[in-house]
C-alpha positions as CSV (number, residue, x, y, z in Angstrom):
1,X,8.3,-23.1,-14.7
2,X,9.2,-25.7,-11.5
3,X,8.3,-25.3,-8.5
4,X,12.0,-24.6,-7.3
5,X,12.3,-21.4,-9.7
6,X,9.3,-20.4,-8.1
7,X,10.1,-21.0,-4.7
8,X,13.5,-19.0,-5.3
9,X,11.5,-15.8,-7.1
10,X,9.2,-16.5,-3.5
11,X,12.4,-16.3,-1.9
12,X,13.8,-12.9,-3.4
13,X,10.5,-11.3,-3.6
14,X,10.6,-10.9,0.6
15,X,11.4,-8.4,2.7
16,X,12.9,-11.2,5.4
17,X,13.5,-14.6,4.3
18,X,10.3,-17.4,4.6
19,X,10.2,-20.2,7.3
20,X,11.9,-23.6,5.8
21,X,9.4,-25.3,3.9
22,X,9.6,-27.8,6.8
23,X,9.2,-25.4,9.6
24,X,5.8,-25.5,11.8
25,X,4.0,-22.8,9.9
26,X,0.3,-22.2,7.8
27,X,1.1,-19.7,5.3
28,X,-1.9,-17.5,4.5
29,X,-1.4,-15.7,1.1
30,X,-4.1,-14.0,-1.9
31,X,-3.3,-13.4,-5.3
32,X,-4.8,-11.2,-7.7
33,X,-5.8,-13.1,-10.4
34,X,-7.7,-11.7,-13.3
35,X,-8.1,-14.5,-15.9
36,X,-5.2,-13.3,-18.2
37,X,-2.0,-15.8,-18.5
38,X,0.0,-14.0,-16.0
39,X,-1.9,-14.2,-13.2
40,X,-3.3,-17.8,-13.5
41,X,0.2,-18.0,-14.3
42,X,1.0,-16.9,-10.6
43,X,-1.7,-18.6,-8.8
44,X,-1.5,-21.8,-10.4
45,X,2.4,-21.4,-8.9
46,X,1.7,-19.9,-5.9
47,X,-1.0,-23.0,-4.9
48,X,1.6,-25.7,-5.4
49,X,4.1,-23.2,-3.2
50,X,1.4,-22.6,-0.3
51,X,0.5,-25.8,-0.2
52,X,3.9,-27.8,0.1
53,X,4.2,-25.3,3.5
54,X,0.4,-26.4,4.7
55,X,-0.6,-23.0,4.1
56,X,-3.6,-21.6,2.0
57,X,-3.9,-19.5,-1.3
58,X,-7.1,-17.2,-1.8
59,X,-7.6,-16.2,-6.1
60,X,-9.0,-12.5,-5.8
61,X,-10.6,-12.5,-9.1
62,X,-12.4,-8.8,-10.1
63,X,-14.9,-8.1,-12.6
64,X,-14.5,-4.4,-13.0
65,X,-17.9,-4.6,-15.0
66,X,-16.3,-2.7,-18.0
67,X,-17.2,-5.2,-20.9
68,X,-20.3,-6.9,-21.4
69,X,-18.8,-10.4,-21.0
70,X,-16.6,-9.6,-18.5
71,X,-19.1,-11.2,-15.7
72,X,-18.8,-14.4,-17.6
73,X,-15.3,-14.2,-18.1
74,X,-14.9,-13.9,-14.5
75,X,-17.4,-16.6,-13.4
76,X,-15.2,-18.6,-15.7
77,X,-11.9,-17.7,-14.3
78,X,-13.6,-19.1,-10.5
79,X,-14.4,-21.7,-12.6
80,X,-11.5,-23.1,-14.0
81,X,-9.4,-22.0,-10.2
82,X,-12.1,-24.6,-8.3
83,X,-10.9,-27.4,-11.0
84,X,-7.9,-26.8,-9.7
85,X,-8.3,-27.1,-5.9
86,X,-7.7,-23.0,-5.6
87,X,-10.2,-21.2,-3.5
88,X,-11.7,-17.5,-4.7
89,X,-13.9,-14.9,-4.1
90,X,-15.0,-12.4,-6.5
91,X,-14.5,-9.2,-6.5
92,X,-17.5,-7.1,-8.6
93,X,-16.2,-3.3,-9.1
94,X,-18.9,-1.9,-10.9
95,X,-16.6,0.9,-11.9
96,X,-18.4,3.8,-13.7
97,X,-17.3,4.9,-17.5
98,X,-15.1,7.8,-18.3
99,X,-12.0,9.6,-18.4
100,X,-8.7,8.0,-17.1
101,X,-10.5,4.9,-17.2
102,X,-7.7,2.1,-17.1
103,X,-6.1,4.1,-14.0
104,X,-9.2,4.3,-12.5
105,X,-9.5,0.6,-13.0
106,X,-6.1,0.0,-11.5
107,X,-7.2,1.8,-8.5
108,X,-10.2,0.2,-7.9
109,X,-8.7,-3.3,-8.3
110,X,-5.8,-3.0,-6.1
111,X,-8.2,-1.3,-3.6
112,X,-10.4,-4.2,-3.3
113,X,-7.3,-6.1,-3.2
114,X,-6.7,-4.9,0.1
115,X,-9.9,-4.8,1.4
116,X,-10.5,-8.3,0.6
117,X,-7.1,-9.1,2.8
118,X,-7.4,-6.9,5.0
119,X,-11.6,-8.5,5.9
120,X,-10.3,-12.6,5.4
121,X,-7.1,-11.2,7.9
122,X,-4.3,-12.2,5.2
123,X,-1.2,-11.0,5.6
124,X,0.1,-11.4,1.9
125,X,-1.0,-10.1,-1.4
126,X,0.8,-11.6,-4.7
127,X,1.0,-9.7,-7.7
128,X,1.7,-11.3,-11.0
129,X,3.6,-8.5,-12.9
130,X,5.9,-9.4,-15.0
131,X,9.4,-8.5,-17.0
132,X,7.2,-7.0,-19.8
133,X,5.1,-5.0,-17.3
134,X,8.5,-3.8,-15.6
135,X,9.6,-2.5,-19.1
136,X,6.5,-0.7,-20.1
137,X,6.2,1.1,-16.2
138,X,9.7,2.6,-16.6
139,X,9.3,3.9,-20.1
140,X,5.7,5.0,-18.9
141,X,7.6,6.8,-16.0
142,X,10.8,7.8,-18.4
143,X,8.3,9.5,-20.7
144,X,6.9,11.7,-17.9
145,X,9.7,12.6,-16.1
146,X,11.0,10.3,-13.0
147,X,14.3,10.4,-12.0
148,X,16.0,7.7,-10.5
149,X,13.4,6.0,-7.9
150,X,10.7,6.1,-10.5
151,X,12.9,4.3,-13.0
152,X,13.5,1.8,-10.4
153,X,10.2,0.6,-11.5
154,X,7.7,-1.6,-9.7
155,X,9.5,-2.8,-6.2
156,X,9.0,-6.7,-5.6
157,X,7.7,-6.1,-2.4
158,X,6.1,-3.1,-0.5
159,X,4.0,-2.3,2.6
160,X,0.5,-1.9,1.4
161,X,-1.2,-1.5,5.3
162,X,-3.6,-4.3,4.7
163,X,-1.1,-6.6,2.9
164,X,2.6,-7.2,2.2
165,X,2.3,-6.7,-1.5
166,X,4.6,-9.3,-3.2
167,X,5.5,-9.6,-6.7
168,X,7.5,-12.7,-7.8
169,X,7.3,-12.3,-11.4
170,X,9.1,-9.5,-12.5
171,X,12.0,-10.9,-13.6
172,X,10.1,-13.7,-15.8
173,X,8.6,-12.7,-19.5
174,X,5.4,-13.2,-20.7
175,X,5.9,-16.0,-23.1
176,X,7.2,-18.0,-20.5
177,X,4.4,-17.5,-18.1
178,X,2.2,-18.5,-21.0
179,X,3.8,-21.7,-21.6
180,X,3.4,-22.4,-18.0
181,X,-0.6,-22.2,-18.2
182,X,-0.7,-23.5,-21.9
183,X,1.3,-26.5,-19.9
184,X,-1.5,-26.4,-17.5
185,X,-4.2,-26.7,-20.3
186,X,-6.3,-23.7,-19.0
187,X,-7.3,-20.6,-21.5
188,X,-6.3,-17.5,-20.1
189,X,-9.1,-14.6,-20.9
190,X,-7.7,-11.6,-23.4
191,X,-8.4,-9.0,-22.6
192,X,-9.5,-6.4,-26.0
193,X,-8.5,-2.8,-24.1
194,X,-4.9,-4.7,-23.7
195,X,-4.1,-3.9,-27.5
196,X,-6.7,-1.2,-27.7
197,X,-4.4,2.1,-29.0
198,X,-6.8,4.6,-27.2
199,X,-5.1,3.5,-24.0
200,X,-1.1,4.9,-23.4
201,X,0.1,1.0,-21.8
202,X,-0.7,-0.3,-24.7
203,X,0.5,1.9,-27.0
204,X,3.8,1.5,-25.2
205,X,3.4,-2.4,-25.1
206,X,3.1,-2.4,-28.9
207,X,6.6,0.6,-29.1
208,X,8.0,-2.5,-26.9
209,X,7.1,-5.8,-29.0
210,X,10.2,-5.2,-30.8
211,X,12.7,-6.7,-27.8
212,X,13.3,-3.2,-26.5
213,X,11.5,-4.1,-23.1
214,X,14.4,-6.7,-21.5
215,X,16.9,-4.0,-21.9
216,X,14.9,-1.3,-19.7
217,X,13.8,-4.1,-17.5
218,X,18.0,-4.6,-16.9
219,X,18.4,-0.9,-16.5
220,X,15.1,-1.0,-13.7
221,X,17.4,-3.8,-12.1
222,X,20.3,-1.4,-12.0
223,X,17.8,1.3,-10.4
224,X,16.1,-1.0,-8.5
225,X,19.7,-1.7,-6.9
226,X,20.7,2.0,-6.1
227,X,17.0,2.5,-4.5
228,X,17.9,-0.1,-2.3
229,X,21.3,1.6,-0.9
230,X,19.1,4.7,-0.7
231,X,16.2,3.2,1.1
232,X,18.5,1.7,3.4
233,X,20.2,4.7,4.0
234,X,16.8,6.3,4.3
235,X,16.0,3.9,7.3
236,X,19.2,4.5,9.3
237,X,18.5,8.0,9.6
238,X,15.0,7.7,10.2
239,X,16.4,5.1,13.4
240,X,18.6,7.9,14.4
241,X,16.3,10.9,14.4
242,X,13.1,9.8,14.4
243,X,9.9,8.6,17.1
244,X,7.1,8.2,15.6
245,X,4.0,8.2,18.1
246,X,1.1,5.8,18.7
247,X,-0.9,9.3,18.7
248,X,-0.1,9.8,15.1
249,X,3.0,12.4,15.7
250,X,6.6,12.9,15.4
251,X,9.0,13.8,17.6
252,X,12.6,14.2,15.8
253,X,15.8,15.1,16.8
254,X,17.2,18.0,14.5
255,X,20.8,17.1,14.8
256,X,20.5,13.6,14.0
257,X,18.4,14.4,11.0
258,X,20.9,16.2,9.3
259,X,20.3,18.5,6.1
260,X,21.4,16.2,3.5
261,X,19.2,14.7,0.6
262,X,19.0,11.7,3.4
263,X,17.6,14.9,5.4
264,X,14.8,16.1,2.9
265,X,14.1,12.1,1.8
266,X,13.5,11.1,5.9
267,X,11.2,14.4,6.2
268,X,9.4,13.9,3.0
269,X,8.4,10.0,4.2
270,X,7.6,11.7,7.7
271,X,5.2,14.1,6.4
272,X,3.3,11.7,4.5
273,X,3.4,9.3,7.1
274,X,1.6,12.1,9.5
275,X,-0.3,13.5,7.4
276,X,-2.0,10.0,6.2
277,X,-1.4,11.3,2.7
278,X,-1.5,8.9,-0.6
279,X,1.6,11.0,-1.7
280,X,4.8,12.5,-0.4
281,X,5.3,17.0,-0.8
282,X,7.2,17.8,-3.4
283,X,10.9,17.4,-2.7
284,X,11.5,21.5,-3.6
285,X,8.9,22.1,-1.2
286,X,10.2,19.3,1.4
287,X,13.7,21.0,1.2
288,X,12.1,24.0,1.9
289,X,10.6,23.6,4.9
290,X,13.4,22.1,6.6
291,X,15.4,24.9,5.6
292,X,12.7,26.9,7.8
293,X,12.7,24.6,10.6
294,X,16.3,25.1,11.1
295,X,15.5,29.0,11.4
296,X,13.3,28.5,13.9
297,X,10.0,29.2,11.7
298,X,8.2,25.7,10.9
299,X,5.3,25.8,8.6
300,X,2.9,23.2,7.2
301,X,3.1,21.4,3.8
302,X,1.0,18.2,2.9
303,X,-1.1,18.4,5.4
304,X,1.2,17.9,8.3
305,X,2.6,20.9,10.2
306,X,6.2,20.7,11.3
307,X,6.9,22.7,14.6
308,X,10.5,23.5,15.6
309,X,10.0,23.3,19.6
310,X,14.2,23.8,21.1
311,X,15.7,21.2,21.0
312,X,13.2,18.8,19.6
313,X,11.0,19.0,16.4
314,X,7.0,18.2,16.4
315,X,6.1,17.0,13.0
316,X,2.2,16.1,13.4
317,X,-1.3,16.1,12.0
318,X,-2.5,19.5,10.0
319,X,-6.0,20.1,11.8
320,X,-7.3,22.4,9.3
321,X,-6.8,19.4,6.9
322,X,-7.9,16.7,8.9
323,X,-10.4,14.3,6.5
324,X,-14.2,14.0,6.8
325,X,-16.0,12.0,10.2
326,X,-17.2,8.4,9.6
327,X,-19.0,6.0,11.3
328,X,-16.7,4.3,14.3
329,X,-17.5,0.7,13.1
330,X,-15.2,-2.1,12.5
331,X,-12.7,-1.8,10.0
332,X,-13.4,2.2,9.6
333,X,-10.2,4.0,8.8
334,X,-10.2,7.6,9.9
335,X,-8.3,10.7,8.2
336,X,-6.1,7.7,6.3
337,X,-4.3,7.4,9.5
338,X,-6.3,5.7,12.5
339,X,-8.1,2.2,11.6
340,X,-10.5,1.1,14.2
341,X,-10.4,-2.8,14.9
342,X,-12.7,-3.2,17.7
343,X,-16.7,-3.9,16.6
344,X,-17.4,-0.1,17.2
345,X,-20.7,1.4,17.3
346,X,-22.8,2.2,14.2
347,X,-24.7,4.6,15.9
348,X,-21.7,7.0,16.9
349,X,-19.0,8.8,14.3
350,X,-15.3,9.2,14.6
351,X,-14.6,12.5,14.1
352,X,-11.2,14.9,15.8
353,X,-10.9,15.5,19.7
354,X,-10.8,19.3,19.0
355,X,-11.3,21.7,21.6
356,X,-12.7,18.9,23.6
357,X,-9.5,18.0,24.9
358,X,-10.0,21.0,27.7
359,X,-12.3,18.5,29.9
360,X,-9.7,16.1,29.8
361,X,-7.0,17.3,32.3
362,X,-4.6,14.6,33.3
363,X,-6.3,11.8,31.0
364,X,-4.8,14.1,28.2
365,X,-1.1,12.4,29.5
366,X,1.0,15.6,28.7
367,X,0.5,15.5,25.4
368,X,0.9,19.0,23.7
369,X,-3.1,20.7,22.7
370,X,-1.8,20.3,19.0
371,X,-1.6,16.6,19.3
372,X,-4.5,16.9,21.4
373,X,-6.9,18.3,18.5
374,X,-5.9,15.4,15.9
375,X,-6.8,12.4,17.9
376,X,-9.4,10.2,16.9
377,X,-12.3,10.8,18.9
378,X,-15.9,8.7,19.6
379,X,-18.7,10.7,19.4
380,X,-22.4,10.2,19.2
381,X,-24.6,13.0,18.0
382,X,-22.7,16.4,20.2
383,X,-21.7,13.8,22.4
384,X,-17.8,12.7,23.6
385,X,-18.3,9.3,23.9
386,X,-14.4,8.0,24.2
387,X,-10.8,8.9,22.9
388,X,-9.5,5.4,22.7
389,X,-5.7,6.6,22.6
390,X,-6.4,8.3,26.0
391,X,-8.5,5.3,27.2
392,X,-10.6,7.7,28.0
393,X,-13.2,7.5,29.9
394,X,-12.5,4.3,30.5
395,X,-10.3,1.1,29.9
396,X,-13.4,-1.1,29.7
397,X,-14.6,1.0,26.5
398,X,-11.0,-0.5,24.6
399,X,-13.1,-3.4,23.4
400,X,-15.4,-1.7,21.2
401,X,-13.2,1.1,19.9
402,X,-10.2,0.0,19.4
403,X,-8.1,2.3,17.4
404,X,-4.7,2.4,16.2
405,X,-1.9,4.1,14.2
406,X,-1.9,3.0,10.9
407,X,-1.6,5.5,7.9
408,X,-1.7,5.1,4.1
409,X,-0.3,2.7,2.4
410,X,3.1,3.7,0.1
411,X,3.5,3.7,-3.2
412,X,1.3,2.1,-5.8
413,X,4.7,0.9,-7.4
C-alpha cells in the first residue's frame, strides 16, 4: 500500500477533514501496535503520513504478559519500530489468567491505550482493525442476536473521551497488510491464541477462511450507511431537545424530544451520558421510561433519574448509584462522569456533595437540590474543601481542582 492510498483512507475515517498536508499544523497521533502484521503495517503507513505533515507518531506496544515469550516479543517490536525511526512506549498490563481471557485482554489493552494517550496529550489513536476483523465482528454479533446497529460492525471513528479512535484499515484485506510488512522487511509476531479453537474468535476466523468474510464486510458497509443516517437523525433531535449542562445533568424539551424511535434513541444516549455508564439501558426499558414520563411519572433507569418538571424534564444522576470516592489527584475520574485536570491534592478525595449543599446558600447558583447532591466535591476527611463546579469557596482553588464533565466513552465498537 502506498502513501496516497493510505492518505485517502485517513480522510475517509475521520469525522471532519484533516488540514491540508501543506497547512501549518503538527499532528500528534498514537497507534496501538501488537506486533502482528495489521498493526505493524499501520505503524509504517501512519509514520510516513504523519511525518509528511510535520507531526509525530507514538507507537503503543501492549504486553499482556499471558505467555512466557510475550515480554521478549514486545521488546522486539519496540526495537523493530525504533529501527524505522518510530518512537514507542511499552505498556505492561500483567493481566491475570482466568475466564473470558481474550475479552478481558482486549478491554485491558484498549483502556491502557487510551490512558497512554491521555498521559501524553495525544488526541488521536489509530487501531489496525482490517476487513477480516470486521467480518469476524459482524458474524460474532449476528450470532449474539445484534440488530442493525451492531451488524454495522466497528465504526471507522468514535470518541473515547481521552482520544478520538480511528480505524483507517477497515476496508483493507489482511493479505495486503501482510504484503506491506513483508515489503518493508519486517517479521511480524504471530500470537498462537489467534488460531486456538478454544476461543470463539479463533473459531469464527476459521469459519470465514473460505471467503465468506468479503460478503460480511460488504454487508457491514450497508448497515454502516444506515447507522450513519440514524446517527444524523439522532444528532438533530438531541440538538433540538436537549441541553447538557457542565454540572452533569440535562434539561429536556419533551415536545421537541417526541415519542418516535429517534426519541427513544436520544433518551437512551442521554441516560448513558448522565450516568457516566459504559453501556446504555435496554431499548424496551427506555421506551417504558419515556411513556411514564409522558404521564408525569418519571423514574430511574441505568443510574439516572428522569424527573418531569412542568414543561421541562430534568435528567440527572441517581444519587444512590454514585460510584466510590477517589483521590483528588491529576487525571482522576470520579463516578465515570467528571475528570480532574488540575494538580489536585493526594490528601483529599472526590466524593458527592450530598446534603452539604445546604450550607452553600446563594453559591449553589439556583441549581435544583437533586443536582447539587450529585456534584463532585473535594473533601479532606470530613471537611468540605471545595466544590469546583461552583467556584466554592473561591475561584483561587480552581488552579488545584479543575473538574469537567467528561462522561464515560462511547461503545467499544
